[in-house]
C-alpha positions as CSV (number, residue, x, y, z in Angstrom):
1,M,-9.2,-11.2,-35.5
2,N,-9.7,-14.9,-35.7
3,R,-13.3,-14.5,-34.7
4,I,-13.9,-12.1,-37.4
5,I,-12.6,-14.6,-40.0
6,Q,-14.9,-17.2,-38.5
7,A,-17.8,-14.7,-38.7
8,V,-17.0,-14.0,-42.4
9,L,-17.0,-17.8,-43.1
10,H,-20.3,-18.1,-41.4
11,I,-21.7,-15.2,-43.4
12,S,-20.5,-16.9,-46.6
13,L,-22.6,-19.9,-45.6
14,A,-25.4,-17.6,-44.7
15,M,-25.4,-16.3,-48.3
16,V,-26.1,-19.8,-49.5
17,L,-28.9,-20.1,-47.0
18,G,-30.4,-16.7,-48.1
19,A,-33.2,-18.6,-49.7
20,C,-34.3,-19.4,-46.2
21,A,-35.5,-15.8,-46.0
22,L,-38.7,-16.8,-47.7
23,G,-41.6,-16.5,-45.4
24,Q,-39.8,-14.2,-43.0
25,D,-41.3,-10.9,-41.7
26,D,-40.1,-8.1,-44.0
27,N,-39.8,-5.7,-41.0
28,K,-37.4,-8.0,-39.2
29,P,-33.9,-9.2,-40.1
30,V,-33.6,-12.8,-41.3
31,K,-32.0,-14.9,-38.6
32,I,-29.3,-17.2,-39.8
33,N,-28.5,-18.4,-36.3
34,D,-28.5,-16.8,-32.8
35,A,-25.5,-14.6,-33.7
36,I,-26.0,-13.8,-37.4
37,S,-28.8,-12.1,-39.2
38,V,-29.2,-10.6,-42.6
39,V,-31.4,-8.0,-44.4
40,P,-31.6,-9.2,-48.0
41,A,-31.1,-6.1,-50.1
42,T,-29.0,-4.8,-53.0
43,G,-25.8,-5.8,-51.4
44,N,-27.0,-7.9,-48.5
45,V,-26.2,-6.5,-45.1
46,Y,-25.2,-8.9,-42.2
47,L,-25.1,-8.3,-38.5
48,V,-22.9,-10.6,-36.4
49,K,-23.4,-10.3,-32.6
50,T,-20.3,-11.0,-30.5
51,A,-19.4,-10.5,-26.8
52,A,-16.7,-8.0,-27.9
53,G,-19.2,-5.9,-29.9
54,D,-21.2,-6.4,-33.1
55,V,-19.8,-6.7,-36.6
56,L,-21.7,-5.3,-39.6
57,V,-20.8,-6.7,-43.0
58,D,-21.5,-4.2,-45.7
59,T,-23.9,-1.3,-45.3
60,A,-26.2,-1.2,-48.4
61,I,-26.8,1.3,-51.2
62,A,-27.7,4.9,-50.0
63,E,-31.3,4.8,-51.2
64,I,-32.2,1.9,-48.8
65,A,-29.4,2.1,-46.1
66,G,-31.7,3.9,-43.7
67,E,-34.4,1.3,-44.1
68,V,-31.9,-1.5,-43.6
69,K,-30.7,0.1,-40.4
70,K,-34.2,0.6,-39.2
71,I,-34.9,-3.1,-39.8
72,F,-31.8,-4.2,-37.8
73,D,-32.6,-1.6,-35.1
74,S,-36.1,-3.2,-34.6
75,E,-34.3,-5.9,-32.6
76,P,-31.7,-5.4,-29.8
77,H,-28.1,-5.4,-30.7
78,G,-24.9,-4.1,-29.2
79,P,-22.6,-1.3,-30.4
80,I,-21.1,-1.7,-33.8
81,K,-17.4,-2.5,-33.1
82,Y,-16.4,-3.3,-36.7
83,I,-17.8,-2.6,-40.2
84,I,-16.4,-5.1,-42.7
85,L,-16.6,-3.9,-46.3
86,T,-16.4,-6.8,-48.7
87,H,-15.6,-4.4,-51.6
88,A,-16.0,-0.7,-52.4
89,H,-19.1,-0.8,-54.7
90,A,-21.8,1.7,-53.8
91,D,-24.3,-1.0,-52.9
92,H,-21.9,-2.2,-50.1
93,I,-20.5,1.1,-48.7
94,S,-23.1,3.8,-48.9
95,G,-24.5,3.4,-45.5
96,I,-21.3,3.7,-43.5
97,S,-22.2,7.0,-42.0
98,L,-25.4,5.6,-40.6
99,W,-23.6,2.9,-38.7
100,K,-20.2,4.3,-37.8
101,Q,-19.9,5.1,-34.1
102,P,-16.9,6.8,-32.5
103,D,-15.2,3.5,-31.6
104,T,-16.2,1.6,-34.8
105,Q,-13.3,0.3,-36.9
106,I,-13.7,0.0,-40.6
107,I,-12.1,-3.1,-42.2
108,A,-11.6,-3.0,-45.9
109,Q,-9.3,-4.2,-48.7
110,R,-5.9,-2.5,-48.8
111,N,-6.9,-0.8,-52.1
112,Y,-10.2,0.5,-50.8
113,V,-9.4,4.2,-50.8
114,E,-7.6,4.0,-54.2
115,F,-10.7,2.2,-55.7
116,V,-13.1,4.8,-54.3
117,H,-11.0,7.6,-55.8
118,Y,-10.8,5.7,-59.1
119,V,-14.6,5.3,-59.3
120,A,-15.1,9.0,-58.4
121,R,-12.6,10.1,-61.2
122,L,-14.5,7.9,-63.7
123,E,-18.0,8.7,-62.6
124,G,-18.8,10.6,-65.8
125,F,-17.7,7.5,-67.8
126,F,-19.4,4.9,-65.6
127,A,-22.7,6.8,-65.0
128,P,-24.3,6.5,-68.5
129,R,-23.1,2.9,-68.8
130,N,-24.5,1.9,-65.4
131,A,-27.7,3.9,-65.6
132,A,-29.8,1.1,-67.1
133,A,-28.9,-1.3,-64.3
134,F,-28.5,1.0,-61.3
135,N,-31.3,3.5,-62.0
136,R,-33.8,0.7,-62.2
137,A,-32.5,-0.9,-59.0
138,C,-32.6,2.5,-57.2
139,S,-36.1,3.2,-58.3
140,V,-37.3,-0.2,-57.3
141,E,-35.5,-0.1,-54.0
142,S,-36.5,3.3,-52.7
143,S,-37.4,3.2,-49.0
144,S,-41.1,3.3,-49.8
145,S,-40.9,0.2,-52.0
146,F,-38.2,-1.7,-50.2
147,S,-40.7,-4.1,-48.6
148,A,-42.6,-4.5,-51.9
149,R,-39.4,-5.6,-53.6
150,R,-38.6,-8.1,-50.8
151,E,-42.2,-9.4,-51.1
152,K,-41.8,-9.9,-54.9
153,R,-38.5,-11.7,-54.3
154,R,-40.3,-14.1,-51.9
155,T,-43.0,-15.0,-54.4
156,T,-40.8,-15.6,-57.4
């Protein structure tokens, strides 16, 4: 568990270094170091390679989760031992089913299940209020335009 905490700290540093993604190949994960890579997306997704199995931090929003997985799968990595969910927003948890393997453990906040149910109960309330932000993000980040959005991010 101590290694997981260290990995999360490294990932925090990696978030600061996210600007280093400029000039990277859009079809490859951005290498932070030999063990950590990231696919910058709505809710960045990190892959941490360890001898005990790989750790995925967040899983992306549903509309692009498959593309994010495809980008990570373009390079060799081991089985996903842990999926760490930083919080229960859709842009961090929607790709779980794409990554979860029989032996994968999900690590989340204690109130994760309660929060997911809370959001589901209030979906009718939240949906119209979030439509302006999330509908634009989803339309920009469909799989077909995912690379275009990353390219735009690099040039601005």
